[in-house]
Biotite code that builds the C-alpha atoms (Angstrom):
import biotite.structure as struc

atoms = struc.array([
    struc.Atom([8.344, -60.524, 24.676], chain_id="A", res_id=1, res_name="MET", atom_name="CA", element="C"),
    struc.Atom([4.974, -60.475, 26.362], chain_id="A", res_id=2, res_name="ALA", atom_name="CA", element="C"),
    struc.Atom([1.312, -59.875, 25.554], chain_id="A", res_id=3, res_name="LEU", atom_name="CA", element="C"),
    struc.Atom([-0.920, -58.036, 27.999], chain_id="A", res_id=4, res_name="ARG", atom_name="CA", element="C"),
    struc.Atom([-4.331, -56.369, 27.982], chain_id="A", res_id=5, res_name="PRO", atom_name="CA", element="C"),
    struc.Atom([-4.543, -52.862, 26.555], chain_id="A", res_id=6, res_name="VAL", atom_name="CA", element="C"),
    struc.Atom([-4.425, -50.107, 29.189], chain_id="A", res_id=7, res_name="ASN", atom_name="CA", element="C"),
    struc.Atom([-5.659, -46.533, 28.817], chain_id="A", res_id=8, res_name="ASP", atom_name="CA", element="C"),
    struc.Atom([-2.016, -45.422, 28.983], chain_id="A", res_id=9, res_name="SER", atom_name="CA", element="C"),
    struc.Atom([-1.292, -47.445, 25.787], chain_id="A", res_id=10, res_name="ASP", atom_name="CA", element="C"),
    struc.Atom([-3.748, -45.596, 23.581], chain_id="A", res_id=11, res_name="LEU", atom_name="CA", element="C"),
    struc.Atom([-1.467, -42.694, 22.572], chain_id="A", res_id=12, res_name="ASP", atom_name="CA", element="C"),
    struc.Atom([1.299, -45.066, 21.412], chain_id="A", res_id=13, res_name="ALA", atom_name="CA", element="C"),
    struc.Atom([-1.140, -47.337, 19.576], chain_id="A", res_id=14, res_name="LEU", atom_name="CA", element="C"),
    struc.Atom([-2.737, -44.364, 17.834], chain_id="A", res_id=15, res_name="PHE", atom_name="CA", element="C"),
    struc.Atom([0.664, -43.122, 16.669], chain_id="A", res_id=16, res_name="GLU", atom_name="CA", element="C"),
    struc.Atom([1.655, -46.571, 15.381], chain_id="A", res_id=17, res_name="GLN", atom_name="CA", element="C"),
    struc.Atom([-1.625, -46.992, 13.500], chain_id="A", res_id=18, res_name="MET", atom_name="CA", element="C"),
    struc.Atom([-1.284, -43.683, 11.691], chain_id="A", res_id=19, res_name="ARG", atom_name="CA", element="C"),
    struc.Atom([2.266, -44.143, 10.408], chain_id="A", res_id=20, res_name="ASP", atom_name="CA", element="C"),
    struc.Atom([1.849, -43.618, 6.618], chain_id="A", res_id=21, res_name="PRO", atom_name="CA", element="C"),
    struc.Atom([4.107, -46.491, 5.514], chain_id="A", res_id=22, res_name="GLU", atom_name="CA", element="C"),
    struc.Atom([2.460, -48.871, 7.954], chain_id="A", res_id=23, res_name="SER", atom_name="CA", element="C"),
    struc.Atom([-1.000, -47.772, 6.811], chain_id="A", res_id=24, res_name="VAL", atom_name="CA", element="C"),
    struc.Atom([-0.045, -48.386, 3.170], chain_id="A", res_id=25, res_name="ARG", atom_name="CA", element="C"),
    struc.Atom([1.350, -51.839, 3.976], chain_id="A", res_id=26, res_name="MET", atom_name="CA", element="C"),
    struc.Atom([-1.610, -52.897, 6.130], chain_id="A", res_id=27, res_name="ALA", atom_name="CA", element="C"),
    struc.Atom([-3.996, -51.431, 3.522], chain_id="A", res_id=28, res_name="ALA", atom_name="CA", element="C"),
    struc.Atom([-7.193, -52.435, 5.337], chain_id="A", res_id=29, res_name="PHE", atom_name="CA", element="C"),
    struc.Atom([-7.236, -49.695, 7.942], chain_id="A", res_id=30, res_name="THR", atom_name="CA", element="C"),
    struc.Atom([-9.475, -47.024, 9.405], chain_id="A", res_id=31, res_name="ALA", atom_name="CA", element="C"),
    struc.Atom([-10.984, -44.616, 6.897], chain_id="A", res_id=32, res_name="LYS", atom_name="CA", element="C"),
    struc.Atom([-8.971, -41.774, 8.413], chain_id="A", res_id=33, res_name="ASP", atom_name="CA", element="C"),
    struc.Atom([-5.998, -42.972, 10.486], chain_id="A", res_id=34, res_name="PRO", atom_name="CA", element="C"),
    struc.Atom([-5.543, -39.413, 11.817], chain_id="A", res_id=35, res_name="ASP", atom_name="CA", element="C"),
    struc.Atom([-9.053, -39.285, 13.335], chain_id="A", res_id=36, res_name="ASP", atom_name="CA", element="C"),
    struc.Atom([-8.378, -39.672, 17.058], chain_id="A", res_id=37, res_name="ARG", atom_name="CA", element="C"),
    struc.Atom([-12.063, -39.494, 17.977], chain_id="A", res_id=38, res_name="THR", atom_name="CA", element="C"),
    struc.Atom([-12.868, -42.458, 15.702], chain_id="A", res_id=39, res_name="ALA", atom_name="CA", element="C"),
    struc.Atom([-9.834, -44.365, 17.021], chain_id="A", res_id=40, res_name="PHE", atom_name="CA", element="C"),
    struc.Atom([-10.888, -43.824, 20.643], chain_id="A", res_id=41, res_name="ASP", atom_name="CA", element="C"),
    struc.Atom([-14.471, -44.899, 19.884], chain_id="A", res_id=42, res_name="ALA", atom_name="CA", element="C"),
    struc.Atom([-13.247, -48.051, 18.107], chain_id="A", res_id=43, res_name="HIS", atom_name="CA", element="C"),
    struc.Atom([-10.869, -48.933, 20.946], chain_id="A", res_id=44, res_name="MET", atom_name="CA", element="C"),
    struc.Atom([-13.600, -48.408, 23.551], chain_id="A", res_id=45, res_name="ALA", atom_name="CA", element="C"),
    struc.Atom([-15.893, -50.734, 21.615], chain_id="A", res_id=46, res_name="LYS", atom_name="CA", element="C"),
    struc.Atom([-13.386, -53.545, 21.099], chain_id="A", res_id=47, res_name="ILE", atom_name="CA", element="C"),
    struc.Atom([-11.989, -53.330, 24.638], chain_id="A", res_id=48, res_name="ARG", atom_name="CA", element="C"),
    struc.Atom([-15.436, -54.154, 26.037], chain_id="A", res_id=49, res_name="THR", atom_name="CA", element="C"),
    struc.Atom([-16.482, -56.749, 23.464], chain_id="A", res_id=50, res_name="SER", atom_name="CA", element="C"),
    struc.Atom([-16.576, -60.344, 24.740], chain_id="A", res_id=51, res_name="PRO", atom_name="CA", element="C"),
    struc.Atom([-15.743, -61.543, 21.190], chain_id="A", res_id=52, res_name="ASP", atom_name="CA", element="C"),
    struc.Atom([-12.394, -59.723, 21.123], chain_id="A", res_id=53, res_name="VAL", atom_name="CA", element="C"),
    struc.Atom([-9.043, -60.681, 22.634], chain_id="A", res_id=54, res_name="THR", atom_name="CA", element="C"),
    struc.Atom([-6.985, -57.498, 22.286], chain_id="A", res_id=55, res_name="ASN", atom_name="CA", element="C"),
    struc.Atom([-3.392, -57.364, 23.544], chain_id="A", res_id=56, res_name="ARG", atom_name="CA", element="C"),
    struc.Atom([-0.426, -55.044, 23.336], chain_id="A", res_id=57, res_name="VAL", atom_name="CA", element="C"),
    struc.Atom([2.929, -56.543, 22.458], chain_id="A", res_id=58, res_name="ILE", atom_name="CA", element="C"),
    struc.Atom([5.808, -55.525, 24.690], chain_id="A", res_id=59, res_name="THR", atom_name="CA", element="C"),
    struc.Atom([9.491, -56.173, 24.169], chain_id="A", res_id=60, res_name="LEU", atom_name="CA", element="C"),
    struc.Atom([11.784, -55.362, 27.052], chain_id="A", res_id=61, res_name="GLY", atom_name="CA", element="C"),
    struc.Atom([8.894, -53.456, 28.606], chain_id="A", res_id=62, res_name="GLY", atom_name="CA", element="C"),
    struc.Atom([8.417, -51.263, 25.508], chain_id="A", res_id=63, res_name="ARG", atom_name="CA", element="C"),
    struc.Atom([5.103, -51.292, 23.627], chain_id="A", res_id=64, res_name="LEU", atom_name="CA", element="C"),
    struc.Atom([5.966, -52.433, 20.089], chain_id="A", res_id=65, res_name="VAL", atom_name="CA", element="C"),
    struc.Atom([2.565, -53.302, 18.673], chain_id="A", res_id=66, res_name="GLY", atom_name="CA", element="C"),
    struc.Atom([-0.786, -54.932, 19.167], chain_id="A", res_id=67, res_name="SER", atom_name="CA", element="C"),
    struc.Atom([-2.415, -58.234, 18.310], chain_id="A", res_id=68, res_name="ILE", atom_name="CA", element="C"),
    struc.Atom([-6.005, -59.388, 18.526], chain_id="A", res_id=69, res_name="ALA", atom_name="CA", element="C"),
    struc.Atom([-8.561, -61.998, 17.672], chain_id="A", res_id=70, res_name="SER", atom_name="CA", element="C"),
    struc.Atom([-12.148, -61.038, 16.931], chain_id="A", res_id=71, res_name="PHE", atom_name="CA", element="C"),
    struc.Atom([-15.334, -62.556, 15.566], chain_id="A", res_id=72, res_name="VAL", atom_name="CA", element="C"),
    struc.Atom([-16.737, -61.308, 12.279], chain_id="A", res_id=73, res_name="ILE", atom_name="CA", element="C"),
    struc.Atom([-19.612, -62.986, 10.456], chain_id="A", res_id=74, res_name="ASP", atom_name="CA", element="C"),
    struc.Atom([-19.264, -65.989, 12.769], chain_id="A", res_id=75, res_name="GLY", atom_name="CA", element="C"),
    struc.Atom([-15.558, -66.553, 12.025], chain_id="A", res_id=76, res_name="ASP", atom_name="CA", element="C"),
    struc.Atom([-12.718, -65.775, 14.421], chain_id="A", res_id=77, res_name="THR", atom_name="CA", element="C"),
    struc.Atom([-9.909, -63.796, 12.783], chain_id="A", res_id=78, res_name="GLU", atom_name="CA", element="C"),
    struc.Atom([-6.533, -62.542, 13.938], chain_id="A", res_id=79, res_name="VAL", atom_name="CA", element="C"),
    struc.Atom([-4.927, -59.200, 13.251], chain_id="A", res_id=80, res_name="THR", atom_name="CA", element="C"),
    struc.Atom([-1.747, -57.499, 14.378], chain_id="A", res_id=81, res_name="TYR", atom_name="CA", element="C"),
    struc.Atom([0.067, -54.206, 14.006], chain_id="A", res_id=82, res_name="TRP", atom_name="CA", element="C"),
    struc.Atom([3.802, -53.896, 14.609], chain_id="A", res_id=83, res_name="ILE", atom_name="CA", element="C"),
    struc.Atom([5.633, -50.597, 15.084], chain_id="A", res_id=84, res_name="ASP", atom_name="CA", element="C"),
    struc.Atom([7.518, -50.113, 11.816], chain_id="A", res_id=85, res_name="ARG", atom_name="CA", element="C"),
    struc.Atom([10.854, -49.725, 13.633], chain_id="A", res_id=86, res_name="SER", atom_name="CA", element="C"),
    struc.Atom([10.478, -53.399, 14.663], chain_id="A", res_id=87, res_name="PHE", atom_name="CA", element="C"),
    struc.Atom([9.601, -54.865, 11.259], chain_id="A", res_id=88, res_name="TRP", atom_name="CA", element="C"),
    struc.Atom([11.822, -57.771, 10.217], chain_id="A", res_id=89, res_name="GLY", atom_name="CA", element="C"),
    struc.Atom([12.715, -58.701, 13.812], chain_id="A", res_id=90, res_name="GLN", atom_name="CA", element="C"),
    struc.Atom([10.203, -61.604, 14.136], chain_id="A", res_id=91, res_name="ARG", atom_name="CA", element="C"),
    struc.Atom([8.057, -59.614, 16.561], chain_id="A", res_id=92, res_name="VAL", atom_name="CA", element="C"),
    struc.Atom([4.855, -60.525, 14.693], chain_id="A", res_id=93, res_name="ALA", atom_name="CA", element="C"),
    struc.Atom([5.829, -64.210, 14.542], chain_id="A", res_id=94, res_name="SER", atom_name="CA", element="C"),
    struc.Atom([6.547, -64.422, 18.255], chain_id="A", res_id=95, res_name="ARG", atom_name="CA", element="C"),
    struc.Atom([3.454, -62.414, 19.206], chain_id="A", res_id=96, res_name="ALA", atom_name="CA", element="C"),
    struc.Atom([1.256, -64.603, 17.013], chain_id="A", res_id=97, res_name="LEU", atom_name="CA", element="C"),
    struc.Atom([2.674, -67.752, 18.613], chain_id="A", res_id=98, res_name="ALA", atom_name="CA", element="C"),
    struc.Atom([1.846, -66.315, 22.053], chain_id="A", res_id=99, res_name="LEU", atom_name="CA", element="C"),
    struc.Atom([-1.674, -65.366, 20.995], chain_id="A", res_id=100, res_name="LEU", atom_name="CA", element="C"),
    struc.Atom([-2.287, -68.838, 19.572], chain_id="A", res_id=101, res_name="LEU", atom_name="CA", element="C"),
    struc.Atom([-1.440, -70.301, 22.988], chain_id="A", res_id=102, res_name="GLU", atom_name="CA", element="C"),
    struc.Atom([-4.455, -68.495, 24.478], chain_id="A", res_id=103, res_name="SER", atom_name="CA", element="C"),
    struc.Atom([-6.914, -68.398, 21.564], chain_id="A", res_id=104, res_name="VAL", atom_name="CA", element="C"),
    struc.Atom([-7.971, -71.986, 20.998], chain_id="A", res_id=105, res_name="HIS", atom_name="CA", element="C"),
    struc.Atom([-10.744, -71.426, 18.441], chain_id="A", res_id=106, res_name="VAL", atom_name="CA", element="C"),
    struc.Atom([-10.229, -73.385, 15.245], chain_id="A", res_id=107, res_name="ARG", atom_name="CA", element="C"),
    struc.Atom([-10.526, -72.762, 12.469], chain_id="A", res_id=108, res_name="PRO", atom_name="CA", element="C"),
    struc.Atom([-8.952, -69.345, 12.835], chain_id="A", res_id=109, res_name="LEU", atom_name="CA", element="C"),
    struc.Atom([-8.764, -66.947, 9.904], chain_id="A", res_id=110, res_name="PHE", atom_name="CA", element="C"),
    struc.Atom([-6.580, -64.059, 8.760], chain_id="A", res_id=111, res_name="ALA", atom_name="CA", element="C"),
    struc.Atom([-6.720, -61.611, 5.884], chain_id="A", res_id=112, res_name="ARG", atom_name="CA", element="C"),
    struc.Atom([-3.806, -59.696, 4.454], chain_id="A", res_id=113, res_name="VAL", atom_name="CA", element="C"),
    struc.Atom([-3.050, -57.508, 1.456], chain_id="A", res_id=114, res_name="ALA", atom_name="CA", element="C"),
    struc.Atom([-1.697, -59.975, -1.101], chain_id="A", res_id=115, res_name="SER", atom_name="CA", element="C"),
    struc.Atom([1.429, -57.863, -1.679], chain_id="A", res_id=116, res_name="ASP", atom_name="CA", element="C"),
    struc.Atom([2.270, -57.797, 2.057], chain_id="A", res_id=117, res_name="ASN", atom_name="CA", element="C"),
    struc.Atom([4.850, -60.571, 1.737], chain_id="A", res_id=118, res_name="VAL", atom_name="CA", element="C"),
    struc.Atom([6.163, -60.207, 5.288], chain_id="A", res_id=119, res_name="GLY", atom_name="CA", element="C"),
    struc.Atom([2.761, -60.703, 6.866], chain_id="A", res_id=120, res_name="SER", atom_name="CA", element="C"),
    struc.Atom([1.969, -63.631, 4.574], chain_id="A", res_id=121, res_name="LEU", atom_name="CA", element="C"),
    struc.Atom([5.201, -65.312, 5.720], chain_id="A", res_id=122, res_name="LYS", atom_name="CA", element="C"),
    struc.Atom([4.371, -64.706, 9.401], chain_id="A", res_id=123, res_name="VAL", atom_name="CA", element="C"),
    struc.Atom([0.956, -66.313, 9.013], chain_id="A", res_id=124, res_name="LEU", atom_name="CA", element="C"),
    struc.Atom([2.171, -69.266, 6.947], chain_id="A", res_id=125, res_name="GLN", atom_name="CA", element="C"),
    struc.Atom([5.014, -70.007, 9.396], chain_id="A", res_id=126, res_name="ARG", atom_name="CA", element="C"),
    struc.Atom([2.360, -70.180, 12.128], chain_id="A", res_id=127, res_name="ALA", atom_name="CA", element="C"),
    struc.Atom([0.475, -72.811, 10.140], chain_id="A", res_id=128, res_name="GLY", atom_name="CA", element="C"),
    struc.Atom([-2.090, -70.679, 8.313], chain_id="A", res_id=129, res_name="PHE", atom_name="CA", element="C"),
    struc.Atom([-2.859, -71.911, 4.796], chain_id="A", res_id=130, res_name="ALA", atom_name="CA", element="C"),
    struc.Atom([-4.038, -69.751, 1.914], chain_id="A", res_id=131, res_name="ILE", atom_name="CA", element="C"),
    struc.Atom([-7.629, -70.619, 1.079], chain_id="A", res_id=132, res_name="ILE", atom_name="CA", element="C"),
    struc.Atom([-8.460, -67.882, -1.406], chain_id="A", res_id=133, res_name="GLY", atom_name="CA", element="C"),
    struc.Atom([-8.347, -64.266, -2.458], chain_id="A", res_id=134, res_name="THR", atom_name="CA", element="C"),
    struc.Atom([-10.846, -61.519, -3.003], chain_id="A", res_id=135, res_name="GLU", atom_name="CA", element="C"),
    struc.Atom([-10.776, -57.946, -4.164], chain_id="A", res_id=136, res_name="THR", atom_name="CA", element="C"),
    struc.Atom([-11.743, -55.452, -1.481], chain_id="A", res_id=137, res_name="SER", atom_name="CA", element="C"),
    struc.Atom([-11.532, -51.703, -0.964], chain_id="A", res_id=138, res_name="PHE", atom_name="CA", element="C"),
    struc.Atom([-8.449, -50.798, 1.079], chain_id="A", res_id=139, res_name="ALA", atom_name="CA", element="C"),
    struc.Atom([-8.788, -47.500, 2.953], chain_id="A", res_id=140, res_name="ASN", atom_name="CA", element="C"),
    struc.Atom([-5.015, -47.354, 3.431], chain_id="A", res_id=141, res_name="GLY", atom_name="CA", element="C"),
    struc.Atom([-4.518, -47.181, -0.337], chain_id="A", res_id=142, res_name="ARG", atom_name="CA", element="C"),
    struc.Atom([-7.814, -45.601, -1.345], chain_id="A", res_id=143, res_name="ASN", atom_name="CA", element="C"),
    struc.Atom([-8.420, -48.267, -3.975], chain_id="A", res_id=144, res_name="THR", atom_name="CA", element="C"),
    struc.Atom([-9.486, -51.865, -4.398], chain_id="A", res_id=145, res_name="GLU", atom_name="CA", element="C"),
    struc.Atom([-6.703, -54.418, -3.992], chain_id="A", res_id=146, res_name="ILE", atom_name="CA", element="C"),
    struc.Atom([-6.355, -58.161, -3.746], chain_id="A", res_id=147, res_name="GLU", atom_name="CA", element="C"),
    struc.Atom([-6.645, -59.594, -0.246], chain_id="A", res_id=148, res_name="GLU", atom_name="CA", element="C"),
    struc.Atom([-5.414, -63.085, 0.649], chain_id="A", res_id=149, res_name="THR", atom_name="CA", element="C"),
    struc.Atom([-7.561, -65.149, 3.011], chain_id="A", res_id=150, res_name="ILE", atom_name="CA", element="C"),
    struc.Atom([-5.832, -67.697, 5.256], chain_id="A", res_id=151, res_name="LEU", atom_name="CA", element="C"),
    struc.Atom([-7.084, -70.424, 7.596], chain_id="A", res_id=152, res_name="ARG", atom_name="CA", element="C"),
    struc.Atom([-5.477, -72.160, 10.562], chain_id="A", res_id=153, res_name="LEU", atom_name="CA", element="C"),
    struc.Atom([-6.772, -75.538, 11.682], chain_id="A", res_id=154, res_name="ASP", atom_name="CA", element="C"),
    struc.Atom([-3.840, -76.464, 13.937], chain_id="A", res_id=155, res_name="GLU", atom_name="CA", element="C"),
    struc.Atom([-0.840, -74.285, 14.845], chain_id="A", res_id=156, res_name="PRO", atom_name="CA", element="C"),
    struc.Atom([2.574, -75.042, 13.411], chain_id="A", res_id=157, res_name="ALA", atom_name="CA", element="C"),
    struc.Atom([5.622, -75.625, 15.595], chain_id="A", res_id=158, res_name="ILE", atom_name="CA", element="C"),
    struc.Atom([6.577, -72.441, 17.443], chain_id="A", res_id=159, res_name="ALA", atom_name="CA", element="C"),
    struc.Atom([8.755, -70.020, 15.437], chain_id="A", res_id=160, res_name="PRO", atom_name="CA", element="C"),
])
């Protein structure tokens, strides 16, 4: 597994991954319209040039299997990731997060996840993130308000 910067040639695959209906429902906090390619391209152009964003694709055996990033919002650095659904349950997110944490040294580091996304909660907690609270927020991917769990990492756990 490897992380590398996002290339223009990655955008089609990332767009397809981020519009998969089951993945959108699970992630919950997504783009307003995951099928809007113009909005996706504009968002990617913005984050790819932002100095506050570390945005990487995840490759496994040379194949693009997802993306992972850290970004600053309201003064806090957060992490996010998106794994191609065909690779769920194969520890891709855990390994990618461990790799990202080797290069992103900001602490504390935060994450937010739909409270019913048990897999993602496990990934984050195995990496050393601790639950610090919840809040109710509107989730575009479900078109309703849902509970979101907020996590904080002060020091990384032992590698997965």
